[in-house]
C-alpha positions in Angstrom: -12.2 4.4 23.7 -14.3 2.9 20.8 -13.3 1.0 17.8 -15.4 0.7 14.7 -15.2 0.5 10.9 -16.6 2.9 8.3 -17.8 1.5 5.0 -18.2 4.0 2.3 -21.1 3.6 -0.2 -19.9 2.5 -3.7 -21.2 5.8 -5.2 -19.1 7.8 -2.6 -15.6 6.4 -2.7 -12.8 8.3 -0.9 -11.2 10.8 -3.2 -7.7 9.7 -2.2 -4.7 11.9 -2.7 -1.2 10.9 -1.7 -0.4 14.6 -0.9 -3.4 15.3 1.3 -5.0 14.2 4.5 -8.3 13.0 3.0 -10.3 12.4 6.2 -10.9 14.7 9.2 -12.6 14.0 12.5 -14.0 16.5 14.9 -12.3 17.1 18.3 -15.2 15.6 20.2 -15.2 12.5 17.9 -18.8 12.9 16.7 -18.4 14.1 13.1 -16.4 13.0 10.1 -15.5 14.9 7.0 -14.0 13.6 3.8 -14.0 14.1 0.0 -15.6 11.6 -2.3 -15.7 10.6 -6.0 -14.1 11.9 -9.1 -15.3 15.5 -8.4 -13.9 15.5 -4.8 -17.3 16.3 -3.3 -17.1 17.4 0.3 -19.0 15.0 2.6 -19.9 15.1 6.3 -21.2 12.3 8.5 -22.4 12.4 12.1 -21.1 9.2 13.6 -24.4 8.4 15.2 -25.9 8.3 11.6 -25.4 5.6 9.0 -24.9 7.8 5.9 -22.7 10.8 5.0 -24.3 13.9 3.5 -22.8 15.8 0.6 -22.5 19.5 1.1 -24.2 21.0 -1.9 -22.3 22.9 -4.5 -18.8 22.0 -3.2 -16.5 20.1 -5.5 -12.7 20.0 -6.1 -12.3 20.2 -2.4 -9.0 19.0 -0.9 -7.6 18.3 2.6 -10.7 19.0 4.8 -10.1 20.0 8.4 -12.6 20.9 11.2 -12.8 23.9 13.6 -12.2 23.0 17.3 -15.9 23.3 18.0 -16.8 21.1 15.1 -19.2 23.6 13.5 -17.1 24.4 10.5 -15.1 22.5 7.8 -12.2 24.2 6.2 -10.9 23.0 2.9 -8.7 23.8 -0.1 -10.4 24.8 -3.3 -7.8 24.1 -5.9 -9.7 25.2 -9.0 -11.3 28.4 -7.7 -13.2 30.3 -10.3 -11.4 33.5 -11.2 -7.9 32.2 -10.6 -5.6 30.7 -13.2 -4.0 27.2 -13.0 -0.9 25.9 -14.6 2.0 23.5 -14.2 4.1 26.0 -12.3 1.7 28.3 -10.5 -1.4 26.6 -9.4 -3.8 29.0 -7.7 -6.9 28.3 -5.6 -8.4 29.4 -2.3 -8.8 28.4 1.3 -12.5 28.2 2.3 -14.8 27.2 5.1 -18.4 25.9 5.2 -20.8 25.1 8.0 -21.1 21.4 8.8 -24.9 21.9 8.4 -24.4 23.2 4.8 -24.7 26.5 3.1 -22.5 28.6 0.8 -18.8 28.3 1.3 -16.9 31.4 2.6 -13.6 32.4 1.2 -10.8 32.8 3.8 -7.9 33.7 1.5 -6.5 33.0 -2.0 -3.4 30.8 -2.2 -0.7 29.7 -4.5 0.2 26.0 -4.8 -1.5 22.7 -4.1 -2.8 21.8 -0.6 -0.3 20.4 1.9 -2.4 20.3 5.1 -4.1 22.7 7.5 -5.0 22.9 11.2 -7.6 25.1 12.9 -6.3 26.3 16.2 -8.1 27.1 19.5 -7.3 30.8 18.9 -9.5 30.7 15.8 -6.5 31.0 13.4 -5.6 28.5 10.7 -2.1 27.3 10.0 -1.7 25.8 6.6 0.9 24.8 4.0 1.0 24.6 0.2 3.4 23.2 -2.4 4.7 26.7 -3.1 8.4 26.2 -2.1 8.9 30.0 -1.5 6.9 29.6 1.8 6.6 27.0 4.5 3.8 27.4 7.0 1.3 30.2 6.8 -1.3 31.5 9.2 -4.5 33.3 8.6 -7.5 34.3 10.8 -10.4 31.9 10.3 -12.6 34.9 9.6 -10.4 35.7 6.6 -7.5 38.0 5.8 -4.0 38.2 4.4 -1.9 35.1 5.3 1.2 35.6 7.5 4.3 33.6 6.6 5.5 31.7 9.7 8.3 29.7 8.2 10.4 29.4 5.1 12.5 26.3 4.1 16.2 26.7 5.0 17.8 25.8 1.7 21.2 26.0 3.2 20.3 22.9 5.3 18.8 21.2 2.3 15.1 21.8 3.2 12.7 21.7 0.4 9.4 22.6 2.0 7.3 22.5 5.2 4.1 20.4 5.2 1.2 19.1 7.3 0.9 21.5 10.3 -0.9 20.4 13.4 -1.7 23.0 16.1 -0.9 22.1 19.7 -3.4 22.5 22.5 -3.4 26.1 23.8 -2.1 27.4 20.4 1.4 27.6 21.9 3.0 25.8 19.0 2.5 23.8 15.8 4.0 20.5 14.7 4.9 20.2 11.0 7.0 18.1 8.6 10.2 19.2 7.0 11.0 17.6 3.6 14.6 17.4 2.5 14.1 15.1 -0.5 11.8 12.3 -1.8 11.0 9.3 0.4 10.3 8.8 4.1 14.0 8.9 5.0 14.1 12.5 4.0 11.4 13.9 6.3 11.5 15.1 9.8 8.9 16.3 12.3 9.6 19.7 13.9 7.8 22.0 16.2 7.4 25.8 15.8 7.0 27.9 19.0 4.4 30.5 17.9 5.5 32.9 20.7 9.2 33.1 19.9 9.3 32.0 16.3 11.9 29.4 17.1 11.7 25.9 15.7 13.4 22.6 16.5 13.3 19.0 15.2 11.2 16.6 17.2 12.2 13.4 15.4 13.5 12.1 12.1 12.5 9.5 9.5 8.8 10.3 9.8 6.2 11.0 7.2 4.1 13.4 9.1 3.2 14.3 12.7 -0.2 14.9 14.3 -1.0 15.6 17.9 -3.6 13.9 20.2 -5.8 15.9 22.5 -3.5 15.0 25.4 -0.6 16.6 23.6 1.0 13.3 22.4 2.2 13.5 18.8 1.5 10.6 16.5 3.8 9.9 13.5 3.8 7.6 10.6 7.2 5.8 10.4 8.1 2.8 8.2 4.6 1.3 7.9 3.8 1.8 11.6 2.0 4.4 13.7 4.3 5.7 16.4 3.7 7.8 19.5 6.0 9.7 21.8 5.2 11.8 25.0 5.5 15.5 24.5 5.9 18.3 27.0 3.6 21.2 25.9 5.3 23.6 28.3 8.8 23.1 26.9 7.8 21.9 23.4 10.1 18.9 23.8 9.9 15.2 23.5 9.9 13.2 26.7 11.2 9.6 26.5 11.5 7.3 23.5 8.9 6.7 20.7 7.0 3.4 20.6 5.0 1.8 17.9 1.3 2.3 18.6 -0.1 0.3 15.7 1.1 -1.4 12.6 0.0 0.0 9.3 -0.5 -1.3 5.7 -0.3 2.2 4.2 
């Protein structure tokens, strides 16, 4: 385990968004991707280098995420040329680009603002948008028509499903259920991709992510929490504990 700080150059401040995960790190811990500046320029930095490198020609990028092998960066293009935008229907595209640069490749068009994506070991991408008519969607990383995995259960007060995180082995995906505004109205759930069944993992969380060992992390009341998770049964084992305090 290593601990270090990353200081961004004044000309490349983080393009922070309260609705996105603004920073992504590769599975092997060697590469960082984030968006910077007013134009949301997509940046990539090898952690053995001092400076991040802008990927030419990519602006208005949101919520970057990396492929399992670290060779590709996926991102949301919210102002895609050829699509209309507006206060009700905001259209864009899901794209990918090589970490070494080059032209971005369209994966699929989408409706709504970005609400997280995760690139699985089966080379599929599970993602979410602010479109309340769908929850989680899945698309091949090579491109294609998105498949709807979940829809909010309005009878139970669900508003939307956000922030997917694929589990090791592509057996399931963690995600956040919103039932209202504020942290007290969010729950972490898991979807079994084999059966289509889903169940709540824990409540009063902002979002869930999974470590490489299958342990989900969650943000809860200004602290980072962790709980053991059985990947075979997709169930929590034991009680959560605070892993680190947070000022977020």
